[in-house]
N, C-alpha and C positions, 0 to 999 in steps of 0.2 A: 572221629576219623572214617571208622569203621561204616556208619551211617552214609559219607561223603562218597564213599566208592560205592555202597547198594546204589545209590543215588546216580551219579554221576556216569558210573564203568558202563559199559553197553550193554543192553537189559538179557543178552543172549550168552554174554559172556560167563564163565562159572566165575570168573572172581566176582562178579555181581552177588552170586548167587550164594557165593559161598559168605560177601557181606552180608547176608539179609540172615543167615545162620546163626553165624556168629553174632549179630547186633541184637538176635532176638535171645540167644541164649544168656547176653550180657544183662537186659533188661528180665529177663526172669530170674538173673541170682540178686538183682539191687533189691534190698531190703528197706522201706521207708520207714525212719526212724530211729530205734534207739541202737539197732541192729544194722545202721546204714554204714559206718565204717567199714565194717567186718567184708558188708553187701561189695562194697566197692571194691577193697582189693580181691575181691573172688572176681568181680567181672573184668577188673585188668588184668587178673590171669586167663581168662577165658578168652581178651582180647589178642593175648600174644598168639593165638592160632593163627592169628589175620596180620598182626601184625610185628611178630618176632618178639626174642628175651631180650633185644639189647636196650631198648628205646628209651632204658635211663639214663644210659650213660655216654659219653662221647665216640664207644666204641660200638656203635651202631653203625658209624662214616668208615670203620676200618676193613668190612667184609668185601670180599671180590668185585670186583665189575666194575667200567669204567662208571665216573657219574655223568650226569647229560646236560641236569642242573644244576649250575654254581650257585649258590646263595650263598647272599653278603646281606647284612644289617645297615643299613643306612638311615638318617633324620636328616629330611631336606626344612632346611626352616628358612622362609623368605627373609631376607635383609631387611626390607620393611615390607609392609601390605597391609594388615587390617588393622594393622597395630606400626607403630614409631620405632623408632631404630634402634631407643632405649631399652623396651622389651624385649629386643630380638638379642640383648646384650642377656637378660635374664633368663629367656628362654633355651638361648645354647650354653650358659652353666647348669642349670636344670637336667637339660634332656643329655649332657655328655656326662654328666656326672650317675646319671644314671648307668650309663653303655658301660662305662669303667665298674659299676658296679656287677653287672651281668658277665662280664670279664671275669673277676673272680671266682662267680659261682658256675659259669660254662667256662671250660677251656677252648672249643672248638670256635668259641663266636668270636666271629672276624667283623670292624665295622669300618665303614666310611663312612666320610666326609669332607665339603669341602671348604671353598673360600677365605684366604690369609686375613680377610679382615675380621672374620669371629675368630679365629685363633687368638688374632689380636687382644680383640674386648677380652677375652677369658683371659690370655698372659698379663693384662691392665688391672681387670677389673674381680678376676676372683685366681689370685696368681696359686693359689693351694690346687685347683683342680685344674689349672693350667700344666701342674708337676705330673697329676697325675694321668693328665692324657699322654705328657711326654714318656711318662714308665713306658704306658703299654703302648708307644706308639715303638718304644726300645724293643718292646716285647716283637712285635708285629702282628701285635693285634687288634689295633685302631692306626686306620690309614689316610694321612691327610691325601686327599686328590685332587684334579682340575686344576692346579699348575696355574689360577688367576686370581686376580684382587677380590671379589665376587665375582659369583654364577651371574653373570653379565647378561644383558641384550647384546643382540651380535647385529642386528640390524642399525642400529641410528650410531653408534660410537664411528667417530671415526677411525682410519686406519693407526694413525699415534695411538690414537686411544685403546684398541685392542695388544698392540705392542705394549705399551706400559702398564694392561691388566696382566700379560706375561712375567714382563720384566718384574712390577711389584709382586706379582703373588711367588713366582718362584723364588726370589732372590730371602721372601721370608720363611717358605717354606725350609730351603736351604740351611738359613742362619737359626732357624731351632730346631729343626732335625736332623737337619746332616744331610738332606737329600733334597735333591729337585723328581717333582712329578715327570711319569709318564705318557699317564691318559689326561684327556682333558675331559672335563665330567660337567656338562649341562644338561639336564633331565626335565627343565621348565621353562627354557628358554623361547623366544616365537619366532621359531624361524633360525636359519645359520646361514648367513652372508657367503659366498662363494672362497672369497680369501682363507679360510679360516684354514684347513689341511695347510698352506703351506707357513701360514703363522703357529700354527702348532710345530711343524718341522722344527721349522727355527727357534723354539721356544722349547727344545729337545723334548716334546711330546708326538708319539707316533702313533695315538691309538683315539678315538673319540668316542663318546658317551653319551646317547641320549632317548629321549622316547615321544617327544610333545609331538611329532610327526603323527602319532596313532589317533590324535584327535583332529586332524583331518576332516572337514567335515563336507567335502566333496569326493574326491580319492583316494584310496588306499594306497599308502605308500607299501612299494612291492619288493620290499627287502627288510631283513631280518640284521644279516652280514655281509659288508659289503664293503668296496675302498670307497673313498670319499675323493675325487682328484679338485685341484684346485683350479682359478684362471693358466696358472703358472704349468702342470701337470705334476705340481705338489700329490702326494696322495696321503692321504692315512686310512686306517683300519678301521670304520664303524662298527659298533653294534647298537642294533636299538631292542630291549628286551620282549621278546612276543607277549609277555603277560602284560606288554602295555600297561605298565606302572610303575611310578616308582616310593609307591607307599605300599604295597603290597600287606596283606592282613595273612601270607603264609598261610593260606588254605589249602584247601586241596586242589579247589579249582586252579590258584595264580600257578602250582606245579605241574597240574593238568595242562593249562594251555600253553607254557611253555615249547608243549610239543604241538600240541591242534592249531598255533596260529605263529609257528614258524613258518619263514615263508623263504626260507634260505636251505632247505630242507635239501636240497639238489647237494649245496655243498660243504655242508656240514649240519648238524644235529644239537648243538650244544645250544645252550645261553645258560644270560642271567638270569637271576632272581632277584630284584633290589626289595627289599623288605624293614618295612617298621614304621610306626606313624610321622607321618612331614606333614611340611606345608609352612603347619604352627610347631613345627618338636615333637620332641616327647621320643619319636626314633624308636628302635623296639623293642619288646617286654619279653618276659619269659617265658610268657606262651606262643610267641614265635617262635622262640628256638624249638621247646619243645615240641610243635606241631610237626616241624620240620622234622626232628628227628622219627617221630611216629613213621612221616611219610617215606622215610627211610627207608623204615623197617620194611613196611608194606611191600614199597618194591624189592627190596632182596627178598620177602617168604612169598608173596604171590605174582610178584610182578604188573606187570601193564601198566601201572604211572609211571615216569620217569624217571630214574635214578638221580635223587640230589644229593647233595653236598655242600657243607658248610666249614668252614673254616680259612679257606684258601680268598686270594686277596682280587681284586677287578685287574690290580696287575697278571696276577699269576693266570687268569682268565685269558685276557688278549695276549701273552707270552704262547701259550697254548697255541690261537689262531697264528699266529705268526710261524709258528714252527711248522702249522699246517700248511700255509702258503708257498713256506719253504721248500718242505714236500712233496709240492705239487698241486693241492688245495688252488681249485681257480676261481675264488669270490669274485662277482660280479664287480661294474666299475657304476658309479653315479659321477657325472660332470656337473661341475659348478653349483648354486644355489641348492640348499633344500628348502624350498618354501614351504611356508607353515601355512597350509589352507585354514585358516580363523585368525583369530584377534590384528586382523588387520588394520581398524581402526586405531592402533595403538603408534599406527605412523605419526598419527596426528592427536590424539587427545595431549590436555593438560602443555599447553602451546608454550606458554614461557618457560617453563622445565626445559622445554627440547632448545628455548633461544635460549637460554643462561647455556646448556652444554657447548650448545657450539662457539657462542662467545666465550667460553673458559677454553677451550683445543684450541682455541686460533690466538688465546691473551698466553695460554702456556707456548706453546708452537715460538711466540716474539718474544717472550719473556728466558727463553731457552739460549736464542742465539745470541742476544746481546749482552747476559748474564756472560757462556762463553769468550764471548768475545773481549771483553771486559776485563777479566779472570786471566786472559794471556795477555792485556795488554800493559796491567797495572798491578803491581808488584805488591800495592796495599787494599785491594781487591779481593776479597776470598768469594768463589764461587759459593752464593747464599744456596744449598744442597737442602738444608731444611727447613726452608721456605719453600721451593718448588718444592719438596714432597709434600708440606701443606699446603699445596694448591692440588696437585696430581690424587694424593690420596682421598679428600669427597669429593672432586671428580670425578673419578673411578667406583669409589663408593653411590655415586645416584645416578651410575650408569646399571646399578642391578635389574634385573629384567622386571621388577615392576615398580620401582620409581622411574627412571626416565621413559620407559613408556607409556606411563599417564594411568596407571592401574594399580593406584594405591590411593589411601584415606587420606581426608585433608591435610593428617596433622602431619602427614609424614615430608607433601609440600609447603608445611611451615619451617620445618626442618631445612628441606633440600634450599629451600628460600635462602635461608640463614647460613649455609654450607655456604651456598655461592656468592652471596654477600663478603664472607671473609674471605675469598677465593681471588675476589676483583678487587679489593685491599691492598692484600699480599701481591697479588698483582703489579697494582699498579706503583705501590711502597716500592719492589725489584727493578723495576723498569725503572723508574725515577732514579737508583740510584745506581745501575748499569750505563744508564743516559749519561751522568754525569761523572766517570768513570772513565765513559768514553770520549770525554770533551764539551759533550752540550752543556749549555748554560742553561740554570734554570729561567723557566719562561717569564718567572714572577719576580724577575731579577731589574726588571726595566732595562734591559740591554739596548744597546744600539743598532745592534747586530744584524747582518740582515738575514731573511729565515731562509730555512730550507727543510725538504720534508723526506722524510724517512722509511726507504723501500725494504722492508723486509723479505720479501719474496724475490723467488733465484730467478728472475727474468725481469728485460727493464720495463720501465711504464711510462708511458705517457698520459696525462689528464688533467682536465682541467677540476680545477678545485675549487670551490667555494672558499675565500679569505674569511675563515672565523677569529683568527687569533687578533687584540688588542695593540699586539704589538707592530704590526703590519707596516711596511717603509711609506705603503702609498694606502692612507686612511679614505682616498676616492676610490678604490680600485675595492669591486665585490668578488673578483675570478683570479686566480694566476694561471700557469700554464707550469704544470709538474713533471720534469721528464728528467730521466737517467737510469741507471744503472742500480742494481743490487746495493741500496748504502743512501750516502748522503745523494738529493737528489734539488736538481736545482728548480727556487722557484724565480719565475719569471708574472710578475704581476701585470695585469693587460688591461689596452687602453678601453678605453667604452664607447669604441666606434662601431656602429654596426654593423653585421657580416650580412651583406645580401641572400649569400646561402644559408641563412637560419633565419627562421620568420615563424612567427603563429599568427593565424587571422580565423576569422569567423568569415568564410566565405558564403553562407546562407544564415538563416536564424536558426541556430539551436548547430548549425555544426561548424566545423574547427578544421584547419590544418595546419599541422606542424612540418618544419623541412630541414634539413641542413645538407650537405653535400650528396649523401649517400640513402637515406630515409623521406620518403613522404606519406605522411600518415593521416587517415579523418579520422575523427571521433565524432561521433553523429549520435545521441541521445546516451552520450557516455559511454558508449564503445566504440572497438576501431572497429569500422568497416573495411579499409582499405592499409594496407599498410603495404607501398611499392619498392624495392628496389633499385633504385635509379641506376649505379653501376652494373648491375645483373640482368634489370629492364624485367625484371618478373613481380608479379603480385606476389604475395606472402600466404594474403589472407585468404580463405577458400572462398568460391563464389558463394553470395548470399551470407556469408560467414559474420560473427559478429565476436571479436578478440575479445579480450576485457571482461567479459559477460559472468557476472556474478551470476550463481545457480545456487539454491539452498534445496535442500532436502529433506523428506523425512526418515530421521533415523532412527529405527529401533527394532535393534537387534533380536536374533531369538533367546539368548541366554543370559551375556555380560556385558553388559554395559559399554561402561571405559574400553575395552576388549575388541567389539565387534563392530563389523560395518558390516551388513550381508548384502549380496548382489542386487535383491529385490528391491534397497535403496534408490535405484536408480530411476524406476520404475516413477518415482514422485517428482521427479526436476523439474522445479520452478524458476522463470527466470525471473530475476532482481531489475527492476527499472529505474534507470536514474533520475532524480527529479530535476539534477538544474547541473549546469557544464556553461564553465565560465574559463577566461582567462587567469591564470595565478601567476606567470612570470613571461615576460618579455625583455630581458634582457641581451647584450651581444652574444653572450656564452650561453646562453639556455634558456629555452621556453617552453612551457608547462601550460597544461588545462587543469581545471579539478573538477569533479563531478563528485554530488553528492550519490547515493544510493541509500531508499529506505528498505530495512527487511521488516521491520516487524515495528509496531506500537513503541518499541522497545529498546530496538536496535537498528542500527545502521551504520555506512560505511561512506569513508571520506577518502577519494582517491586520486592522487595529484599524477599525471600522464606527461612523462618528462621526453624533451631528445636535449642532451647537448652537440653543441660544434666541437667537428672534431678535428683530432692531432693529428701526425703522422703515423703512429703508429696503432692509433684507436681503433678497437672495435664498433662500430654502430649499434647502438639498442636503444631499443625503448624501454623505458624504465620508468615503474609504479612504484609509488610511498603511497600505502594505505592504511589508513585509521579504521580501523573498527572500533565499534562499540556494540556490546554481545551479550544479548541478558535470556538468551532463546533455553528449549527446552526440548530437547531431541533433537536437536535438528546438526545440518551439516552445510557447512556453506565451503563451495569451493569455486573457481574460477578459472574459465575455459579458451581455449585457444584453439578453433579451427582453422588450420593449416590448410595450403596447397599442395602436400607433399602427401608421396603416398609409399608406405614400406611396408611390409607385415612383419618388422620387428621395429621397435624401438631402442631407444640404451639409454638407460639411468647409473650415473655415477655411484660406485660404489666404492667400500674400502680399498684403497691401491688398486683401483680396476675399474671396469666397465663390465654392468652384468643387462644381457638384452632379451627383450620378452617381448611375445609376441602381441600384436595391434590387435588380433582379430579370437573370436569365438571359435575357433574350427572344433576341436575336443574336450573335453570338460578338464583337461589337464590347462588347456588357454583359459577356458573360460575361468577358473579358478582366479586367476591372474587381475582379476576385474582393476583392484587397488593394489599397489606393488610399493615398493620404497626406494628413493632416491636420496641422495647426498644433496651436494650442491647444484646440479641442473638435471636434465630430463632432456634429451635429443631425439628427433625423429628427423633422418636425411636418408634422402634419394640419391643417385648418380646426379653429381654435379651443386646439387644443394640441401641446405638443409635449415632446420628451425631449433635453435636450443631454449631452452628456459631456464633461469637462473633464479636462484632465490638464498636469501639469509639466513631462512632459522627453520624452514619447514621439509619434512619429510616421506608425506603421501603425492601418490600421483599416479596418473589414468592414462593412457594413450589406447585411445579404439578407434581402429580407421585415421582418421589423417584429425582427429580429434584431442586435443592435447590436455587435461584437467590438472590443474594443483589442487590439490586437498589444503582447507586454509584451518576452518576452526570447527569443530565438534560441541556439542554442548550433554556430555552423558551426565545421569543424575545417582550410578553408583559406580565404583564405592563411595566417591565424592561428589555428592549435588551440588556443592560449586564449581566444578571443575570449567574453568576457562569462560567462566561468567566476569563481565567487565570488560579493559580498555586494551586492545593491542597495535603493534605495530609491526605491521609485515612491507619488506621489501622483497622486488621480483620485475624480473626483465624479461623482455622481448630479444633475442639474438639471433636474427639471420646470418646466415653464412654462406658465402659461396663454395664449392667444393664438397665432399663428406664430411662429416664430424670427424675433428682432429686435436692436434695439440692446443688451438688456438681456443674451443670451450671451456676447456682445462682450468686454462689461463685466466681467462673472464672469472670463469666462478671463486679461483683464488680470491684474484680482483675485487669480485665485487660482492663477496665477506671479510674483506682487509681494507678498508679504505683509508686513501694515503692521509697522511697525519703531519702535519706542518711544527714542525721542531725552532727552539732557536737557533744561532748562530753556533759553531764548534771547529775545533780547532783543523785544519784541511790534512790531518793525517788519517782522521777520522774514518776517510775515504777508503784508504787503506784496509781497515782493520775490518772492515764489513764485506770487502774482497777476499780476505784472506781463506776462503776454503770457498772454491766454484766450481763450475762444468764448463771448457771449454769444449769447441769441436764438437758437440753433443747431438744428438738425435733429439728433437725438439720436445717429444715424448717424455724424453727425461724430465723426473721432477726431484731438484734435490728439496728433501720433503721436511729433515729436521737436522739440526745441528746443536750440540748438547754435550757435556765434559763426561768422562766417561768414568762410571756409577764406580768402579774400584778403585780411581784415581788415589791417591796417598792423602790429596789437600781436599778432596771432595767425600770419599765414603766415610758416612756413618754410622755403619752395623758394622759387626764381628767377623762378617768375609774376610778373606783374604785380600791384601789391597797391593796395587802396584806400585811402584817408585814414579818418579815423574809425572806427566801431565797427557793427556791424550785425548782426542777431538772428537767425537762419536758421530758421523756422517751417515744419513739413512735417503736413499732415492731409490725411483722405481717408476717402473715402464708403464706409463698412463692410457695406452692407445693398443696396446696386444700385438707390439712386435718386435722384433730385435734390435734393441737399440746401442750405439755406442757412443763412446764419448771420453772422455780426459778429465779427470779429478786433478785439478791443479791448488797449489795451494803456497803460498809467501810463507807460511809456518816453518821454521828450523823442524824438520822432520827428519827423525832416526828411523823410521820404520813405519809400513804401513799395511797392514792385517785385512781380509775380508773378514769377516766375523756376525755370529750369528744376534739374535735378537738378544742376548742374556749377553752381549758384548766378551763371547769365549773365541777366542781368535781360534779361523779354519782354518787360513791357508796365508802365509808372508806373499807381499807380490812385488814384484820389482818395482824402483821408482828410478824416475828417467829425470836429469837435470838436478842441481844443487842451487835452486833458487830463482824463478822460480822449481817446483819441486812437482813431478806430475804422473802419473798411474792411470794407464790408459785400462778401461771400465768395457766390457759387454755382459749386457741384461738379455736373458730372456724373456719371452711376451710376458706381460704382468708379474717379472721378478721385484721382489721388495730384497735389495739388495744393503747392506751394511757393512762399512766400513770404518774401521780404528787407527787413528795418525797417531801415532807415538810419538810425541816430542821428546 
């Protein structure tokens, strides 16, 4: 420490000169060999001239003077990464046991760690170690933090998945330790979506900690401590440690940088120092704690080094910041997403894993709705809470920030594939049992009853669906018109009469025209050279442009293959040419062409481009169903859509909202977003018209000028050299629309990801069951996203938290477009009371109910608000 001071203090300072003098005296006192022990004692005595006399005890922290740097021990353990999930369980046991040992040796030591899943693994696999942890938690030395199931990615999971990360995490911490977390903790996640502050607030957390943006490879993030504001206006106080790490070694330089790299000195000069070996676990060692004692002694003795303290919690640090804010400190404000200028490739890497995540999220939404309705309809049906937990927990686990983003080894994805397979198995079982309880017949029973379709989305749908069911009443009918509201829909087999307005034909050699009532598209050499909107009387594709054009790029990042794609990859763009295009289907209700594209000697793509006949309420779109055989190395496959639209911003669906990003490179901040994240759709609109690109499993996107580009497949070779190798199926669509972006695109994105399913006949009363909870007279932008049973219902709860008598239904609604939305939440259930609650299902306020069947409550949501309601039955 004395030598560090001599080296790092300003050379013209007396502290640096004094350090040299004391350091030399210590070396002069040292005697190598048999006399070394006595000489070390003498040298330590000399060092006290510089570091003080109290550094061998926690009394060093009891001196006068306000500390500036608040140090806390931490052990970041990646739930999977370069090791499988099973190894993480052992890392947790070893690392946390070590921390308990240190607490016995060092009374001032305070340790922080996150991830309810890791605590649960310790509880199940190492109960003795878990009991030790509980003891130190009770004493206040061991702090569970974060409030989430794992340290998850926040770009790729759905909004409801983020809710469940908090719901499952906070409930676990409360049930085991008696407290919920108040600080959201994500030190190593690859960017932070714009609704996180709102969801944090609704989950009981008002603080947020990260440091990952210090890794930005283009712009330096400008703040250390600031208020972070969500799309709806909710805010949390955020701190990013100026030491720029969550694995500090507690060196002299770490403490010094806590001041020299502090970017919010005008508002407040304090900071956190998070120390301990991490990523692979380990955590703090005795050396870390001893070094901090000496640095505090040095600060009190000679000054200049920021005064460090240890012993308080992360919550204590944030509480001090909040107090300062109340007393008048004006922290700066950051609105919207915290975009991470690195690891952009993680929106695409490990495509199958991302597809499973999207599929699992939609399955869980439907399963919870059906199980809720069944539990209210049939007294013999028990809400399958355990089975639903056994679905949610592995989905949440696989959203860990190295698993879902695609930056782990092959063994992790072998495990996640098995987890998802079990999720889908349980989901199918629970769905079938709930359907039976709701009156649906078994499709294998041979019933002669008519077929119906099931719509579990909260708006009417009218679509033409291919008849796949072997029990169809008209075996000669290939298609059926499916229409109706939420719940049971009418299935009307369609005749084979050809519609004059729907056709496909080869208008010249290799050039095909597809047409329905609204769209006319021309496919030439496998790409769409024209897409004409008949009703709007305008061309959608830019002049000379080629939509559905596959392009391939060299993908050789500077550092981390699975993580990164760099801006210079765009310079290697190469168009892929179709080798053959032919008519694939020419039915009365669907027309399509199929095109083959050679990628390399080993890789190819086969794309079916389709138009369907229109129905009364349908939104005409061009659908692409693509099969890809992928055997590439360090390549990136994308598909392009040059559109005749101009706007300086494009819109991308994100969790419970929309994120708008630049379509230009005016500044380095704009250019840094050359690859961004979206969910079910991206949109480029101008006044009066726009184009949305829908997808069923992709997350990477870019819009540069009028060129929209969907990222499809990467071929990174580390840490998994088999990443994405194999066969892929990808669905996406072009959705032109009159007017600006609105609720129609939101609904189309849901519909595209949740195709209508045809079921066997059911009793007529089932229709009423599905409409038991609904929105009426509502702003179209409102989305009724979730219907589930109350977590604390006495017939549902399976943990040791207090239970509520009776039954309740939880309904989650959000505004999807960014404007004040109103509506009426209406139900035929016999509601005693209705409450607005938070994400943890704590009642916040009772709402006045109108009527006595149906029961109605007027709701008002601010722009992009996520609102949760509890219906007490």
